[in-house]
N, C-alpha and C positions, 0 to 999 in steps of 0.2 A: 303870823297867820292865826286867826281865831275861827274856830269851826264849831257849828252847832248841828249835831245829829239829832233830829227830832222824830218822835213817834215810833221808834224802833223797839223791838223786844230785846232789852238789854240783858245779856247773860254773862254774869260775872261770878263764877263759882268760888273764887277766892274770898269774896265778900258776901256770898250768899244772896246774890241778886238774880232774879229771873222775873222780868215783867216789863211792861211798857213804860219806858223812862227816857228822858232826854239826856244827852251827853254833851259836855262842853269842854273843848280842847283849846289850849292857847300855847303857841310856840312848841308844838309837838308833845305837850303833856296834858293829861287829864286834870282839869281844875275844878270840876263840879259835876255832880250827877243829880238829875231831877230838876233843880232850880238853878237858874243862871246866877253866878256871883254878881255882886254889886258892880255896876258900871260895865258889864260885859256886853260888847257890841260885836257880833260875829261878822267876819269878812265873807263867810259863806255859810249857807244853811242847806242841809241835806235832809230831805224828807224820806225817812226810812220806814214808812208805813208798809206793813206786810213783810218786813225784813227782820232778821235776827242780827243784832250787833254783838260781835264776839271779839275776844282778844285775838291778836294775830296768831296764825297757826304755825306750827313747826313741822317741817318735813325732815324726818329722822334718817332718810336715806336718799339724799338728793344727788343726782348725777347731772351736773351742769357745766361740764367741761367738754371742749371739742378740740380736734386737731387743727393746728394752723395749716392752711392750705399751702403756704410757702415753705413751711418747715414741718414735715411730718412727725418729727420727734418732739415738737414743741406744742404743748397743750395750753389752751386759754379758756377762761370762763366764757360761756356762751351767753351773750346779752339777751338773745331771744328766749332762752330757757329761764333766765332770771326774770324777764318780763312776764313770761307765762306763769311762773310761780306767784308773782305778786298779784297778777290778775285772778288767780285762784284763791287768794286770801292767805298765801304763805309768806310770812314776813321774816322767818328765820329758817335757814337751810343748813343742816348738818351734812357734811360731805365725807362719806367713808373713802378710804383709799382704794384705788384701782391698780391693777398690775401695770397699766400704762403710766399711771401717775401716783406712785407710792410716796406718801408724805413721810419719808423716813429720815429726813434731815431738817434741822431748824431753818436753813436757808430756803428750802422748798416751801415750808409753811409760811414764812415771811413774804415770799414772792407771791403766793396765792392771795394772802390777805391784802397786799398792796394793790393787786389787780382788781379786787372787788370794787365795783363802781358805787358811788353814793346813790341813795334813793332807790335801790333795788333789793332791799332786805339785807339782813345780816347773813354772812357766810361763816360757818363754824367748821373748820377742818378737823377731821378725825385722823390721827396719826397712824402710820403703819406699825403693826405690832412686831413684825420681823423684817429684816433687811430684804427689800425688794418683794415683800410678801411671799417669799419662798418657803416660809415655815421652818427654817433651819436655824437661823441665828437671830436672837432678840435684837431689835433696834433700840437705839438710844431713846429714852422716854423723857427724861428730865428737861433737856434743852428744847425739844419740840413743844413740850407742855408750856414752857416759859414763853415760847414764840407764839402760842395761841391755840394749840391743839386742845379740843374739848375732851377727847378720850383717845383710846388706841384700839385698833381693830385689824382683823385680817381681811376685811371686806368679804368678797366672794371666794377667797382663796382657801380659807380654812387652815387648820393645823392637824396634820396626821400624827405627829409625834407628841404623845402625852407629856413627855419630859419637857418639851418646849413650852407647852401650855402651863405646866406646873411652875416653871421658872418665870413665865410672864406674870402669873398671878402673884407670886411672891414679890417680884420686882415692883409691880404696880401697887401692891398693898403697902410696901415700904415707902413709896412716894406719895401715897394718898390719891392715886389716880384710878380712873375707872376703865374697864375693858368692855368693848362692845363686841359680842360674839354671836354668830349665827349658828345655832346648834344643829349640826348634821354630821352623822358618822361618815367619815371619808370613804370607808370601804363599801358600806351599803349604798352610798350615794354615787359611787363610781359609774359613770355612763348613763345614769338615770336622767330622763328628760320629762317624764310625766309621773304622776302619782301611781303607785302600784294598785292594781285592781282589775276588775273585769273589762273596763274601758281600755286600759293600757294593753291588756292581752289581745283585745279585738284589733287594736291598731298595730300590734306587733312591735310595741315600743318598750324599752327598758323602763321599769317602774321604780319609784322611790317609796319604800314601805314606811309607814308611820313610825316604826321602831327605830329608824335612822335618827329621828329627832329625840325620841325618848332616851335612847342609849347615850346620845351626846349630852343631854341634860343631866343624866345621872352622873356622868363623869365630871361635868362642870360643877355641879353642886357639891360633890365629894371633895374636889380640890378647893372649892370656895370655903368649905367648912374648915379646912386645914390652914388656909392662907389668910382668910379674912378679906379677900379682895372684893371690891365693888364691881358688879357685873350688870350690864344691860344686855338683854337677849333680843336679837333682831328677828322679826317676822316669824313668830311662832305660827304653826299651821295645823297642829293636831290637837284634838281634845285631850289626849293623853299628856301632851306637853304642857297644856295649860293647867291640868290638874296637878302635875308635878310642880309647876310654878307656884300655884296657890299653897301647896304644902310647904314649899321652901320659904315663902313669905310668912306663913304662920309660924314657922320655926325661928324666924328672925334673921334669915340670911339677907344681906344687903343686895337685893336683886330687883331689877325692874325689867319690863319687857314691852314689846309692841307686836301688833298683828297687822299683816298687810291688808289693805283695803280690798285687794283682789280676793282674799280668802273669805270675805264677808259677802261679796256680790256675785261670785262666780263659782262653778264647780267644774269637774273634769269633763263633763259632757259638753261644755261650751267650746272645747277644742274642735268639735265637729270633725271634719275630714282633714286632719293635719293642718289646722289653721294656726300658723306660726304667731299670730297676734296673741295667742294664749299660751305660749311657751314662757312660763314665768318661774321665778325663783323666790320662794319655794314653789313647787308645782301645785296646780289646782287640785284640791282633794275632792272626794265624793261627798254627797250630801248626807251621808250616814254619820255615825257618832265620831268618826275620825276628824270631821270638819270642826273648826273652832267655834262656829256659830252656836253649837250645842251648849256651850257654857260661857260664851262671851258676855252675856248680860251680868254674870257674876264676877267677871274678871276686870272690867273697866279699863281696857287697854286702848291706846291710840293707834291710828292707822299710819302706814308709811307709804313711800313712793312705790310705783309699779315697776315690773321688769318684763321685757319682751325680747324677741329675737328677730334678727334680719332673715331674709329669705334668699340666700345666694344661689341655691340649687333648685333645678326644676323637679327633682325627686322629692315627694312629700316627706318621706321618712328622713331623708338627708336634711331637709329644711328644719325639721323638728330637732335635729341633733346639732344645729348650728350654735355658735357661741351667743350667749345672751348679752344684751346691752340695755341701757336705760331707756325707759319709755318717756317720751316728752310730755305726755298728758299729765296735767296737774289740776284737774277739776276735782277739788277736794271734798266738797259737801257730799254727805252720804246720800245715796239713792236707795231704791228698794233692795234690801239684802237678800241673801239666800233663804234665811229662816223667815217664813211668811208671817210669823207672829212676833218677830223682833222689830221694835220701833226705835228710831233714833232717839237717844236720850241726850238732848241738846246740852243741858247743863253738864252732864257727865262727860260728854264728848268734848265740850269746850275746856273742861278741867284738865283732861288728859292731853289734848292736842293744842291748847292755847299757850301762847308765849308768855303772858304776864297778866297780872291783875289789872283791872281797868281803873279802879277808884283811888289808887294811891296818888297823891298829889306829886310825888317824886317819880312816879313811873312813866316811862316813855309811852306815848299813846300809839301803840300798834293795834289798830282797831279795824275790823272788817265787817261788812254787811253781806249776809247771804239770805237767800229765800228759805223759808221754813214752812 
């Protein structure tokens, strides 16, 4: 299959491209940019006028599994979720472990990868850091990594015991593996369903203070300095947390991070009157300095998937306290963010969220077109 994508705004941060250029693809690989190679006859031509042509995007926190109706304890990849991801420009999905599906054994990882259908983007499992995600006993890491795990994480479960986290960092550092951690103090976060503040007080809901993230980050960075472990921080949500991250990176710690798209587009007032569609993890912050938009332009961080909650109870406060599950929405392109003076930096955004460079002759052509 030979493809000619014409007249699009080609954004290729890895090679410093940002402009109107044509792209030529043959057998799933980029063969030329700008001018067609000699003898190139496309099987299909796509007019991308008014569109941005980007590398395929990576969802760093994808929930694309569902329960099998005939076997409640059996979980399968949801083809509808995978199709929705691809339609939103997501060509690679990193799957953190869930309590229902902890990838804590190599056989589970291999089964998941065998189940991933061709033509729906790559699925990259993230292994369970502790057995059953209970935060008590470290899970085996070497064999799941050999089976295909990208990294190891506690998902939404967290680790209350610092000794376990310390052991996990030393274990991962010895194997050269990365940990994906969501920084939240387990005690300050206990029972919290919204961000702490005046709005939470008016609703009568337990609030999560920004210090929960800051304290957890300080612990992670201190253990990281001693162990040398590589860490990726999932869904930072406070300005204080991002400032600590920037300081850690200046110090030279091997740490990366992402910010939830929800934190860029929404604030706590969007909850309205107990609207459970806005019960997210981490919770929506206020528009004041604790929100990440205040320093995001200096951070250059990618967005992740969203989180919402079901509504099983007629009582509004009870609905807000229900357990969260993954939001199926995967419309990735950024819209108007909270900060009115913040404009999408398409080259920077493609650099942080893109899956690969476009112009390498050896690179797989994971290319998307979005309005800009």
